[in-house]
DRENTILUM-426364 format. One line per 10 residues: number of its first residue (from 1); their letters; for each residue x, y, z of N, C-alpha, C. Coordinates in nm, 4 decimals. Layout:
// residues N
NUM> a> X/Y/Z/X/Y/Z/X/Y/Z | ...
// end
This chain:
// residues 251
1> mdyptsgniv> 8.0781/-6.6005/-2.8078/8.0331/-6.6766/-2.9228/8.1487/-6.7575/-2.9790 | 8.1173/-6.8757/-3.0316/8.2202/-6.9598/-3.0892/8.2003/-6.9630/-3.2394 | 8.3073/-6.9461/-3.3145/8.3000/-6.9410/-3.4587/8.3959/-7.0418/-3.5187 | 8.3631/-7.1007/-3.6347/8.4522/-7.1963/-3.6980/8.5820/-7.1302/-3.7381 | 8.6879/-7.2092/-3.7492/8.8190/-7.1528/-3.7803/8.8813/-7.2249/-3.8975 | 8.9753/-7.1560/-3.9602/9.0569/-7.2128/-4.0659/9.2003/-7.1738/-4.0343 | 9.2792/-7.2682/-3.9818/9.4137/-7.2343/-3.9389/9.4073/-7.1457/-3.8174 | 9.4757/-7.0296/-3.8256/9.4776/-6.9349/-3.7138/9.3748/-6.8242/-3.7297 | 9.2975/-6.8270/-3.8361/9.2067/-6.7168/-3.8644/9.0626/-6.7596/-3.8381 | 8.9901/-6.6757/-3.7661/8.8482/-6.7038/-3.7417/8.7714/-6.6836/-3.8711
11> vwkagmmkgn> 8.6948/-6.7834/-3.9096/8.6145/-6.7759/-4.0313/8.4686/-6.7900/-3.9918 | 8.3862/-6.6977/-4.0347/8.2446/-6.7067/-4.0026/8.1669/-6.6437/-4.1152 | 8.0404/-6.6748/-4.1234/7.9551/-6.6217/-4.2281/7.8600/-6.5195/-4.1692 | 7.8245/-6.4212/-4.2509/7.7350/-6.3154/-4.2027/7.6040/-6.3736/-4.1511 | 7.5618/-6.4864/-4.2064/7.4370/-6.5468/-4.1644/7.4396/-6.5990/-4.0225 | 7.5617/-6.6161/-3.9662/7.5719/-6.6641/-3.8293/7.5337/-6.5560/-3.7301 | 7.5395/-6.4304/-3.7724/7.4953/-6.3202/-3.6886/7.3452/-6.3022/-3.7076 | 7.2786/-6.2473/-3.6077/7.1343/-6.2287/-3.6163/7.0979/-6.1162/-3.7127 | 7.1928/-6.0237/-3.7354/7.1636/-5.9095/-3.8203/7.0999/-5.7959/-3.7426 | 7.0660/-5.8219/-3.6169/7.0114/-5.7188/-3.5295/7.1227/-5.6745/-3.4364
21> lfgdvfgeig> 7.1645/-5.5486/-3.4478/7.2808/-5.5021/-3.3740/7.2629/-5.5182/-3.2241 | 7.1445/-5.4856/-3.1738/7.1210/-5.4969/-3.0300/7.1349/-5.6424/-2.9837 | 7.0739/-5.7342/-3.0573/7.0826/-5.8750/-3.0217/7.2245/-5.9282/-3.0310 | 7.2967/-5.8870/-3.1342/7.4338/-5.9349/-3.1518/7.5277/-5.8794/-3.0446 | 7.5087/-5.7522/-3.0073/7.5926/-5.6923/-2.9029/7.5729/-5.7649/-2.7705 | 7.4478/-5.7860/-2.7315/7.4233/-5.8532/-2.6040/7.4546/-6.0025/-2.6122 | 7.4546/-6.0564/-2.7338/7.5007/-6.1931/-2.7517/7.6497/-6.2050/-2.7236 | 7.7264/-6.1036/-2.7646/7.8698/-6.1017/-2.7348/7.8934/-6.0930/-2.5837 | 7.8151/-6.0086/-2.5169/7.8295/-5.9958/-2.3708/7.7942/-6.1275/-2.3020 | 7.6855/-6.1898/-2.3467/7.6438/-6.3158/-2.2862/7.7438/-6.4280/-2.3082
31> glpcrawivm> 7.8188/-6.4198/-2.4190/7.9171/-6.5237/-2.4484/8.0567/-6.4919/-2.4010 | 8.0728/-6.3831/-2.3239/8.2058/-6.3449/-2.2763/8.2609/-6.4518/-2.1821 | 8.3806/-6.5045/-2.2097/8.4364/-6.6120/-2.1264/8.4611/-6.5687/-1.9826 | 8.4679/-6.6660/-1.8942/8.4878/-6.6420/-1.7518/8.6163/-6.5652/-1.7254 | 8.7231/-6.5983/-1.7991/8.8519/-6.5331/-1.7764/8.8428/-6.3818/-1.7980 | 8.7611/-6.3405/-1.8964/8.7466/-6.1980/-1.9243/8.6674/-6.1287/-1.8142 | 8.5633/-6.1957/-1.7627/8.4867/-6.1379/-1.6520/8.5743/-6.1223/-1.5279 | 8.6656/-6.2162/-1.5053/8.7567/-6.2064/-1.3905/8.8440/-6.0820/-1.4039 | 8.8997/-6.0618/-1.5230/8.9842/-5.9439/-1.5456/8.9037/-5.8159/-1.5295 | 8.7812/-5.8127/-1.5841/8.6975/-5.6936/-1.5727/8.6623/-5.6658/-1.4268
41> clfgivmaga> 8.6315/-5.7696/-1.3500/8.5971/-5.7508/-1.2086/8.7176/-5.7049/-1.1274 | 8.8354/-5.7570/-1.1582/8.9568/-5.7104/-1.0899/8.9805/-5.5629/-1.1176 | 8.9583/-5.5225/-1.2419/8.9699/-5.3800/-1.2754/8.8686/-5.2983/-1.1955 | 8.7460/-5.3485/-1.1829/8.6436/-5.2776/-1.1061/8.6819/-5.2621/-0.9605 | 8.7435/-5.3651/-0.9022/8.7866/-5.3586/-0.7621/8.8948/-5.2521/-0.7448 | 8.9917/-5.2513/-0.8367/9.0996/-5.1515/-0.8302/9.0426/-5.0112/-0.8470 | 8.9485/-4.9968/-0.9383/8.8872/-4.8661/-0.9627/8.8110/-4.8172/-0.8404 | 8.7364/-4.9066/-0.7764/8.6624/-4.8684/-0.6564/8.7576/-4.8264/-0.5453 | 8.8666/-4.9004/-0.5267/8.9658/-4.8627/-0.4259/9.0288/-4.7286/-0.4545 | 9.0578/-4.7022/-0.5819/9.1159/-4.5728/-0.6196/9.0188/-4.4590/-0.5934
51> dvlgwssgpg> 8.8886/-4.4828/-0.6167/8.7874/-4.3795/-0.5906/8.7803/-4.3448/-0.4419 | 8.7850/-4.4474/-0.3582/8.7793/-4.4239/-0.2138/8.9042/-4.3485/-0.1668 | 9.0204/-4.3858/-0.2188/9.1435/-4.3144/-0.1833/9.1372/-4.1692/-0.2287 | 9.0830/-4.1471/-0.3480/9.0680/-4.0108/-0.3983/8.9752/-3.9286/-0.3116 | 8.8667/-3.9906/-0.2647/8.7735/-3.9203/-0.1757/8.8421/-3.8858/-0.0437 | 8.9227/-3.9776/0.0084/8.9889/-3.9540/0.1375/9.0917/-3.8421/0.1315 | 9.1424/-3.8125/0.0111/9.2433/-3.7055/-0.0016/9.1815/-3.5665/-0.0041 | 9.0476/-3.5602/-0.0049/8.9799/-3.4310/-0.0007/8.9476/-3.3782/-0.1391 | 8.8778/-3.2647/-0.1449/8.8380/-3.2060/-0.2741/8.9601/-3.1570/-0.3527 | 8.9438/-3.1495/-0.4842/9.0540/-3.1047/-0.5689/9.1473/-3.2199/-0.6035
61> lssidyvsas> 9.2309/-3.1973/-0.7027/9.3261/-3.2996/-0.7451/9.4452/-3.3053/-0.6505 | 9.4875/-3.4267/-0.6184/9.6032/-3.4467/-0.5315/9.6966/-3.5478/-0.5964 | 9.8100/-3.5710/-0.5326/9.9053/-3.6683/-0.5856/9.8439/-3.8086/-0.5890 | 9.7539/-3.8370/-0.4935/9.6867/-3.9670/-0.4921/9.6010/-3.9848/-0.6168 | 9.5341/-3.8772/-0.6587/9.4504/-3.8846/-0.7790/9.5346/-3.9132/-0.9032 | 9.6506/-3.8478/-0.9128/9.7374/-3.8696/-1.0297/9.7932/-4.0118/-1.0313 | 9.8320/-4.0606/-0.9137/9.8839/-4.1980/-0.9054/9.7738/-4.2982/-0.9399 | 9.6537/-4.2734/-0.8872/9.5413/-4.3633/-0.9147/9.5089/-4.3676/-1.0640 | 9.5103/-4.2494/-1.1276/9.4811/-4.2431/-1.2714/9.5877/-4.3158/-1.3522 | 9.7134/-4.3047/-1.3100/9.8226/-4.3712/-1.3822/9.8142/-4.5232/-1.3703
71> itaplglfaa> 9.7386/-4.5709/-1.2721/9.7212/-4.7158/-1.2546/9.5922/-4.7639/-1.3204 | 9.4818/-4.6935/-1.2944/9.3520/-4.7398/-1.3444/9.3373/-4.7235/-1.4957 | 9.3981/-4.6193/-1.5541/9.3847/-4.5980/-1.6990/9.4442/-4.7136/-1.7796 | 9.5721/-4.7527/-1.7538/9.6247/-4.8675/-1.8286/9.5525/-4.9977/-1.7978 | 9.5092/-5.0142/-1.6722/9.4346/-5.1354/-1.6377/9.3010/-5.1416/-1.7123 | 9.2357/-5.0258/-1.7233/9.1103/-5.0214/-1.7975/9.1300/-5.0542/-1.9444 | 9.2375/-5.0014/-2.0032/9.2685/-5.0320/-2.1429/9.2945/-5.1813/-2.1612 | 9.3715/-5.2395/-2.0675/9.4020/-5.3817/-2.0797/9.2771/-5.4669/-2.0611 | 9.1915/-5.4290/-1.9648/9.0685/-5.5050/-1.9420/8.9806/-5.5031/-2.0666 | 8.9687/-5.3855/-2.1310/8.8901/-5.3748/-2.2535/8.9530/-5.4582/-2.3649
81> yfagmsmvsr> 9.0846/-5.4499/-2.3771/9.1562/-5.5278/-2.4789/9.1378/-5.6778/-2.4557 | 9.1547/-5.7211/-2.3311/9.1438/-5.8634/-2.2988/9.0034/-5.9154/-2.3274 | 8.9028/-5.8350/-2.2921/8.7647/-5.8756/-2.3191/8.7398/-5.8876/-2.4689 | 8.7897/-5.7899/-2.5441/8.7708/-5.7942/-2.6890/8.8380/-5.9141/-2.7535 | 8.9617/-5.9424/-2.7135/9.0336/-6.0564/-2.7707/8.9698/-6.1881/-2.7289 | 8.9099/-6.1900/-2.6096/8.8393/-6.3107/-2.5652/8.7138/-6.3331/-2.6483 | 8.6440/-6.2245/-2.6811/8.5227/-6.2371/-2.7622/8.5523/-6.2929/-2.9008 | 8.6659/-6.2530/-2.9584/8.6992/-6.2989/-3.0939/8.7931/-6.4190/-3.0923 | 8.8227/-6.4704/-2.9725/8.9058/-6.5904/-2.9554/9.0429/-6.5760/-3.0200 | 9.1069/-6.4619/-2.9981/9.2410/-6.4405/-3.0514/9.3437/-6.4336/-2.9389
91> rvsglsflrf> 9.4674/-6.4595/-2.9735/9.5762/-6.4617/-2.8762/9.6029/-6.3223/-2.8205 | 9.6292/-6.3158/-2.6905/9.6667/-6.1910/-2.6245/9.8188/-6.1772/-2.6312 | 9.8667/-6.0622/-2.6777/10.0109/-6.0393/-2.6873/10.0404/-5.8925/-2.6633 | 10.1648/-5.8642/-2.6254/10.2050/-5.7267/-2.5989/10.1944/-5.6399/-2.7231 | 10.2345/-5.6928/-2.8381/10.2298/-5.6158/-2.9628/10.0860/-5.5864/-3.0034 | 10.0006/-5.6856/-2.9875/9.8594/-5.6653/-3.0195/9.7968/-5.5618/-2.9263 | 9.8362/-5.5639/-2.7994/9.7856/-5.4660/-2.7030/9.8293/-5.3248/-2.7409 | 9.9534/-5.3102/-2.7863/10.0012/-5.1791/-2.8306/9.9229/-5.1309/-2.9522 | 9.8918/-5.2222/-3.0420/9.8113/-5.1839/-3.1591/9.6702/-5.1431/-3.1161 | 9.6160/-5.2117/-3.0146/9.4849/-5.1751/-2.9608/9.4885/-5.0342/-2.9031
101> ifgvfslfsf> 9.5932/-5.0026/-2.8253/9.6072/-4.8685/-2.7684/9.6167/-4.7639/-2.8792 | 9.6921/-4.7963/-2.9851/9.7023/-4.7051/-3.0994/9.5640/-4.6805/-3.1595 | 9.4842/-4.7870/-3.1733/9.3497/-4.7723/-3.2270/9.2608/-4.6869/-3.1378 | 9.2731/-4.7045/-3.0063/9.1939/-4.6252/-2.9118/9.2299/-4.4776/-2.9232 | 9.3598/-4.4467/-2.9224/9.4017/-4.3067/-2.9302/9.3700/-4.2463/-3.0667 | 9.3761/-4.3267/-3.1720/9.3358/-4.2773/-3.3046/9.1878/-4.2424/-3.3042 | 9.1070/-4.3275/-3.2416/8.9632/-4.3045/-3.2344/8.9303/-4.1781/-3.1549 | 9.0078/-4.1543/-3.0485/8.9832/-4.0378/-2.9629/9.0616/-3.9142/-3.0056 | 9.1385/-3.9225/-3.1153/9.2302/-3.8142/-3.1514/9.1583/-3.6815/-3.1755 | 9.0433/-3.6864/-3.2458/8.9705/-3.5620/-3.2716/8.9273/-3.4961/-3.1410
111> liigigsilv> 8.8750/-3.5762/-3.0491/8.8311/-3.5224/-2.9200/8.9493/-3.4675/-2.8406 | 9.0597/-3.5417/-2.8388/9.1775/-3.4992/-2.7621/9.2323/-3.3676/-2.8152 | 9.2448/-3.3575/-2.9478/9.2977/-3.2342/-3.0079/9.2016/-3.1178/-2.9862 | 9.0705/-3.1445/-3.0029/8.9722/-3.0379/-2.9865/8.9674/-2.9845/-2.8448 | 8.9587/-3.0729/-2.7473/8.9540/-3.0301/-2.6073/9.0869/-2.9681/-2.5657 | 9.1981/-3.0262/-2.6121/9.3295/-2.9699/-2.5805/9.3474/-2.8302/-2.6365 | 9.2930/-2.8059/-2.7566/9.3025/-2.6725/-2.8169/9.2290/-2.5686/-2.7331 | 9.1127/-2.6070/-2.6807/9.0361/-2.5136/-2.5973/9.1116/-2.4826/-2.4682 | 9.1678/-2.5850/-2.4058/9.2358/-2.5665/-2.2778/9.3655/-2.4879/-2.2911 | 9.4382/-2.5093/-2.4013/9.5719/-2.4510/-2.4155/9.5723/-2.3218/-2.4966
121> llpspykgii> 9.4968/-2.3183/-2.6043/9.5088/-2.2075/-2.6992/9.3988/-2.1025/-2.6890 | 9.2901/-2.1308/-2.6172/9.1767/-2.0380/-2.6152/9.2107/-1.8979/-2.5653 | 9.3024/-1.8806/-2.4682/9.3335/-1.7440/-2.4238/9.3990/-1.6558/-2.5297 | 9.4343/-1.7082/-2.6456/9.5024/-1.6303/-2.7494/9.4054/-1.5309/-2.8138 | 9.4581/-1.4296/-2.8859/9.3709/-1.3305/-2.9511/9.2865/-1.3883/-3.0644 | 9.3180/-1.5101/-3.1092/9.2423/-1.5739/-3.2177/9.1429/-1.6768/-3.1623 | 9.0895/-1.6467/-3.0445/9.0061/-1.7465/-2.9762/8.8799/-1.7824/-3.0545 | 8.8286/-1.6877/-3.1360/8.7088/-1.7178/-3.2145/8.7349/-1.8286/-3.3154 | 8.8452/-1.8166/-3.3869/8.8819/-1.9173/-3.4863/8.9158/-2.0493/-3.4173 | 8.9930/-2.0396/-3.3078/9.0351/-2.1595/-3.2350/8.9141/-2.2335/-3.1802
131> ltvaltliff> 8.8185/-2.1602/-3.1240/8.6992/-2.2227/-3.0684/8.6172/-2.2918/-3.1774 | 8.6052/-2.2278/-3.2935/8.5303/-2.2871/-3.4044/8.5943/-2.4178/-3.4507 | 8.7262/-2.4148/-3.4690/8.7980/-2.5348/-3.5131/8.7891/-2.6444/-3.4070 | 8.8064/-2.6047/-3.2793/8.8040/-2.7023/-3.1704/8.6674/-2.7686/-3.1591 | 8.5603/-2.6903/-3.1667/8.4255/-2.7471/-3.1570/8.3945/-2.8380/-3.2761 | 8.4479/-2.8021/-3.3938/8.4312/-2.8882/-3.5115/8.5012/-3.0214/-3.4906 | 8.6229/-3.0165/-3.4362/8.6977/-3.1389/-3.4087/8.6250/-3.2248/-3.3055 | 8.5699/-3.1602/-3.2028/8.4969/-3.2347/-3.1001/8.3722/-3.2997/-3.1600 | 8.3043/-3.2280/-3.2477/8.1855/-3.2835/-3.3136/8.2215/-3.4078/-3.3945 | 8.3271/-3.3977/-3.4768/8.3690/-3.5132/-3.5564/8.4254/-3.6239/-3.4669
141> gwlalaflps> 8.4803/-3.5844/-3.3522/8.5285/-3.6844/-3.2579/8.4155/-3.7699/-3.2036 | 8.3036/-3.7080/-3.1695/8.1877/-3.7836/-3.1213/8.1318/-3.8723/-3.2311 | 8.1315/-3.8225/-3.3545/8.0843/-3.9042/-3.4660/8.1742/-4.0258/-3.4866 | 8.3061/-4.0047/-3.4734/8.4005/-4.1165/-3.4888/8.3766/-4.2225/-3.3824 | 8.3539/-4.1785/-3.2582/8.3272/-4.2742/-3.1500/8.1991/-4.3530/-3.1756 | 8.0993/-4.2856/-3.2316/7.9705/-4.3508/-3.2547/7.9735/-4.4455/-3.3738 | 8.0458/-4.4086/-3.4813/8.0388/-4.4845/-3.6052/8.1611/-4.5713/-3.6343 | 8.2682/-4.5553/-3.5573/8.3888/-4.6362/-3.5794/8.4319/-4.7104/-3.4527 | 8.3388/-4.7699/-3.3800/8.3779/-4.8372/-3.2554/8.4672/-4.9593/-3.2785 | 8.4670/-5.0110/-3.4016/8.5455/-5.1322/-3.4296/8.6934/-5.1039/-3.4542
151> wpiaqalssk> 8.7324/-4.9783/-3.4631/8.8707/-4.9442/-3.4982/8.9729/-5.0058/-3.4026 | 8.9591/-4.9917/-3.2693/9.0607/-5.0494/-3.1799/9.0763/-5.1997/-3.1943 | 8.9649/-5.2731/-3.1993/8.9753/-5.4195/-3.2075/9.0263/-5.4623/-3.3442 | 8.9850/-5.3921/-3.4497/9.0338/-5.4255/-3.5837/9.1839/-5.4013/-3.5937 | 9.2318/-5.2926/-3.5327/9.3754/-5.2638/-3.5369/9.4538/-5.3618/-3.4519 | 9.3975/-5.4049/-3.3404/9.4653/-5.5039/-3.2560/9.4847/-5.6359/-3.3289 | 9.3929/-5.6681/-3.4198/9.3988/-5.7950/-3.4917/9.4865/-5.7912/-3.6156 | 9.5254/-5.6726/-3.6576/9.5998/-5.6598/-3.7830/9.7377/-5.5977/-3.7609 | 9.8380/-5.6541/-3.8258/9.9730/-5.5985/-3.8186/9.9897/-5.4817/-3.9152 | 9.8891/-5.4585/-3.9994/9.8917/-5.3472/-4.0943/9.7957/-5.2382/-4.0468
161> lvsptrlfhg> 9.8200/-5.1167/-4.0910/9.7335/-5.0057/-4.0532/9.5954/-5.0252/-4.1143 | 9.4931/-5.0207/-4.0313/9.3549/-5.0415/-4.0762/9.2935/-4.9072/-4.1153 | 9.2340/-4.9046/-4.2325/9.1697/-4.7817/-4.2800/9.0335/-4.7646/-4.2143 | 9.0075/-4.6508/-4.1492/8.8760/-4.6294/-4.0868/8.7625/-4.6236/-4.1884 | 8.7936/-4.5834/-4.3116/8.6870/-4.5768/-4.4131/8.6353/-4.7161/-4.4461 | 8.7232/-4.8166/-4.4460/8.6793/-4.9545/-4.4705/8.5888/-5.0032/-4.3580 | 8.6222/-4.9658/-4.2361/8.5387/-5.0036/-4.1222/8.4027/-4.9351/-4.1290 | 8.4027/-4.8096/-4.1714/8.2777/-4.7335/-4.1814/8.1872/-4.7929/-4.2883 | 8.2430/-4.8232/-4.4047/8.1620/-4.8802/-4.5128/8.1066/-5.0176/-4.4740 | 8.1804/-5.0892/-4.3906/8.1376/-5.2234/-4.3527/8.0186/-5.2276/-4.2594
171> tkghrgslfl> 7.9836/-5.1138/-4.2001/7.8703/-5.1107/-4.1065/7.7448/-5.0498/-4.1700 | 7.7430/-5.0448/-4.3011/7.6266/-4.9891/-4.3706/7.5004/-5.0658/-4.3311 | 7.3968/-4.9931/-4.2982/7.2710/-5.0536/-4.2564/7.2572/-5.0678/-4.1063 | 7.3655/-5.0418/-4.0328/7.3617/-5.0557/-3.8869/7.4046/-4.9264/-3.8157 | 7.4266/-4.8200/-3.8906/7.4848/-4.6993/-3.8304/7.3890/-4.6304/-3.7348 | 7.2595/-4.6348/-3.7641/7.1628/-4.5753/-3.6719/7.1657/-4.6449/-3.5368 | 7.1740/-4.7780/-3.5384/7.1805/-4.8542/-3.4132/7.3123/-4.8308/-3.3409 | 7.4218/-4.8190/-3.4159/7.5512/-4.7875/-3.3555/7.5433/-4.6556/-3.2793 | 7.4853/-4.5568/-3.3448/7.4712/-4.4238/-3.2853/7.3880/-4.4302/-3.1576 | 7.2779/-4.5046/-3.1619/7.1869/-4.5128/-3.0473/7.2530/-4.5849/-2.9296
181> iffvggsfnn> 7.3166/-4.7001/-2.9556/7.3793/-4.7757/-2.8475/7.4926/-4.6954/-2.7845 | 7.5685/-4.6243/-2.8659/7.6800/-4.5449/-2.8136/7.6310/-4.4407/-2.7136 | 7.5299/-4.3643/-2.7500/7.4846/-4.2566/-2.6618/7.4030/-4.3087/-2.5432 | 7.3287/-4.4149/-2.5618/7.2569/-4.4744/-2.4477/7.3572/-4.5328/-2.3492 | 7.4593/-4.6018/-2.4015/7.5620/-4.6591/-2.3145/7.6385/-4.5533/-2.2384 | 7.6679/-4.4416/-2.3045/7.7400/-4.3339/-2.2374/7.6615/-4.2718/-2.1237 | 7.5284/-4.2761/-2.1326/7.4450/-4.2155/-2.0281/7.4440/-4.2978/-1.9003 | 7.4877/-4.4255/-1.9061/7.4880/-4.5096/-1.7868/7.5809/-4.4557/-1.6788 | 7.6856/-4.3828/-1.7205/7.7830/-4.3331/-1.6237/7.7247/-4.2334/-1.5254 | 7.6046/-4.1849/-1.5526/7.5400/-4.0884/-1.4626/7.4410/-4.1550/-1.3671
191> lvpstaaaks> 7.4361/-4.2869/-1.3666/7.3388/-4.3570/-1.2831/7.3715/-4.3475/-1.1343 | 7.4999/-4.3436/-1.1003/7.5438/-4.3420/-0.9600/7.6161/-4.2110/-0.9313 | 7.5876/-4.1452/-0.8190/7.6571/-4.0198/-0.7859/7.8082/-4.0405/-0.7713 | 7.8822/-3.9364/-0.7957/8.0275/-3.9419/-0.7797/8.0630/-3.9548/-0.6317 | 8.1782/-4.0145/-0.6044/8.2236/-4.0267/-0.4658/8.2465/-3.8895/-0.4026 | 8.2673/-3.7878/-0.4855/8.2873/-3.6528/-0.4327/8.1648/-3.6031/-0.3567 | 8.0481/-3.6600/-0.3861/7.9244/-3.6188/-0.3184/7.9050/-3.6893/-0.1855 | 7.9912/-3.7840/-0.1528/7.9761/-3.8613/-0.0290/8.0103/-3.7776/0.0936 | 7.9364/-3.8005/0.2039/7.9585/-3.7270/0.3282/8.0320/-3.8112/0.4331 | 8.0443/-3.9414/0.4055/8.1113/-4.0296/0.5012/8.1873/-4.1378/0.4245
201> lgeamvyavg> 8.2747/-4.2088/0.4957/8.3530/-4.3155/0.4328/8.2622/-4.4261/0.3804 | 8.1621/-4.4645/0.4581/8.0700/-4.5692/0.4144/7.9963/-4.5308/0.2876 | 7.9504/-4.4047/0.2834/7.8796/-4.3568/0.1646/7.9738/-4.3531/0.0445 | 8.0987/-4.3113/0.0669/8.1975/-4.3071/-0.0412/8.2234/-4.4470/-0.0961 | 8.2290/-4.5464/-0.0081/8.2525/-4.6840/-0.0516/8.1364/-4.7362/-0.1354 | 8.0132/-4.7025/-0.0939/7.8956/-4.7457/-0.1698/7.8969/-4.6829/-0.3092 | 7.9243/-4.5519/-0.3143/7.9300/-4.4834/-0.4436/8.0427/-4.5395/-0.5304 | 8.1570/-4.5682/-0.4684/8.2719/-4.6191/-0.5437/8.2404/-4.7556/-0.6050 | 8.1787/-4.8431/-0.5267/8.1421/-4.9761/-0.5774/8.0391/-4.9629/-0.6895 | 7.9404/-4.8754/-0.6687/7.8382/-4.8545/-0.7714/7.8965/-4.8006/-0.9002
211> nsavsvftit> 7.9853/-4.7017/-0.8887/8.0469/-4.6436/-1.0083/8.1357/-4.7434/-1.0805 | 8.2089/-4.8243/-1.0053/8.2965/-4.9231/-1.0691/8.2141/-5.0294/-1.1413 | 8.1010/-5.0692/-1.0809/8.0137/-5.1678/-1.1459/7.9572/-5.1119/-1.2761 | 7.9150/-4.9858/-1.2733/7.8633/-4.9216/-1.3944/7.9733/-4.9108/-1.4997 | 8.0936/-4.8758/-1.4568/8.2058/-4.8625/-1.5506/8.2398/-4.9962/-1.6150 | 8.2396/-5.1024/-1.5349/8.2685/-5.2360/-1.5891/8.1640/-5.2738/-1.6937 | 8.0370/-5.2498/-1.6631/7.9315/-5.2825/-1.7596/7.9437/-5.1965/-1.8854 | 7.9702/-5.0663/-1.8680/7.9803/-4.9763/-1.9831/8.0965/-5.0155/-2.0735 | 8.2120/-5.0455/-2.0134/8.3277/-5.0872/-2.0936/8.2967/-5.2164/-2.1672 | 8.2342/-5.3122/-2.0975/8.1979/-5.4388/-2.1614/8.1015/-5.4163/-2.2766
221> lfvalsvtaw> 8.0057/-5.3252/-2.2572/7.9087/-5.2934/-2.3625/7.9785/-5.2358/-2.4844 | 8.0711/-5.1408/-2.4626/8.1395/-5.0789/-2.5758/8.2353/-5.1758/-2.6444 | 8.2959/-5.2660/-2.5683/8.3812/-5.3685/-2.6298/8.2959/-5.4611/-2.7165 | 8.1803/-5.5023/-2.6646/8.0899/-5.5870/-2.7426/8.0425/-5.5148/-2.8680 | 8.0162/-5.3851/-2.8556/7.9768/-5.3055/-2.9715/8.0903/-5.3007/-3.0737 | 8.2139/-5.2843/-3.0251/8.3310/-5.2812/-3.1126/8.3463/-5.4131/-3.1874 | 8.3337/-5.5239/-3.1151/8.3491/-5.6561/-3.1763/8.2381/-5.6825/-3.2773 | 8.1150/-5.6476/-3.2415/8.0027/-5.6696/-3.3327/8.0190/-5.5881/-3.4601 | 8.0584/-5.4617/-3.4466/8.0817/-5.3776/-3.5647/8.1949/-5.4337/-3.6500 | 8.2976/-5.4879/-3.5835/8.4080/-5.5505/-3.6579/8.3591/-5.6729/-3.7338
231> ryasandktl> 8.2720/-5.7526/-3.6727/8.2210/-5.8716/-3.7411/8.1407/-5.8319/-3.8656 | 8.0591/-5.7282/-3.8537/7.9835/-5.6811/-3.9700/8.0772/-5.6333/-4.0806 | 8.1779/-5.5536/-4.0406/8.2706/-5.4980/-4.1397/8.3526/-5.6075/-4.2064 | 8.3992/-5.7050/-4.1279/8.4830/-5.8110/-4.1842/8.4035/-5.9075/-4.2708 | 8.2715/-5.9100/-4.2529/8.1881/-5.9920/-4.3412/8.1882/-5.9344/-4.4823 | 8.2037/-5.8022/-4.4925/8.2060/-5.7361/-4.6223/8.3476/-5.7178/-4.6765 | 8.4472/-5.7233/-4.5885/8.5869/-5.7034/-4.6291/8.6722/-5.8056/-4.5547 | 8.7065/-5.9140/-4.6234/8.7767/-6.0252/-4.5582/8.9143/-5.9870/-4.5060 | 8.9744/-5.8788/-4.5581/9.1063/-5.8379/-4.5101/9.1010/-5.7869/-4.3665 | 8.9804/-5.7552/-4.3178/8.9658/-5.7051/-4.1813/8.9662/-5.8175/-4.0779
241> ygdepraagv> 8.9721/-5.9454/-4.1241/8.9843/-6.0549/-4.0283/9.1106/-6.0394/-3.9449 | 9.2149/-5.9805/-4.0045/9.3404/-5.9635/-3.9333/9.4277/-6.0870/-3.9411 | 9.5457/-6.0764/-3.8826/9.6410/-6.1872/-3.8878/9.6908/-6.2288/-3.7502 | 9.6226/-6.1830/-3.6450/9.6611/-6.2235/-3.5097/9.6190/-6.3691/-3.4875 | 9.7104/-6.4554/-3.4383/9.6769/-6.5972/-3.4221/9.5615/-6.6186/-3.3258 | 9.4958/-6.7309/-3.3437/9.3854/-6.7700/-3.2576/9.4382/-6.8109/-3.1209 | 9.3569/-6.7884/-3.0160/9.3977/-6.8246/-2.8801/9.4186/-6.9752/-2.8694 | 9.5198/-7.0137/-2.7902/9.5547/-7.1565/-2.7778/9.4604/-7.2310/-2.6849 | 9.4058/-7.1632/-2.5855/9.3195/-7.2331/-2.4891/9.2346/-7.1355/-2.4106 | 9.1445/-7.1903/-2.3307/9.0549/-7.1083/-2.2510/9.0499/-7.1648/-2.1099
251> f> 8.9980/-7.0813/-2.0170/8.9702/-7.1321/-1.8822/8.8493/-7.0597/-1.8270
// end
């Protein structure tokens, strides 16, 4: 989508959005520039190759799996960041990317701490208390993912720490749709069997391509959801526009 600008800051009115979260999210996907689709497809190709290599190394985790994860994880983060910045027509920069990563890890912090507590601390004699706290953190972690999808993109656009409560208040009237799109989108990852179920190289390649295509679509969907939620929030709080300069050009 293209929005009017004032200097380096994107300026738009709430009336320019349809007000329907589903329509606005898919409008963002439909308006995603070619350059962003190229980056997303390159990530999908790398991911598919990593899946096939992982399958060839046999069952269980191997050094190939760890190397593949160390490559695909940062690439996936960058692809999501690049798509988001392309949607809002803002400049891509290393500092902005670091702020985006901070926003992603902040958003996932409850889940990371909760799951980590179960894996590391559960064998202790206080496992009942630890399990209760961990499950509570995981519950709030899922709620944060569903209701604060705009946090990473909002933080990438701002040099100041963005308050999640401001983002939450800005999505009033759309939270039910946010919740629904989040969980429906997450279910897409189960559409294609894992490469681990493959019995031959050809079958593994088909599964890998299918899974990478689903992953690319799911990431694009969640980025569009993040951008749309940010647009709603920034319509109510102009400070959420951020101060990241507008992109100089497109291709």
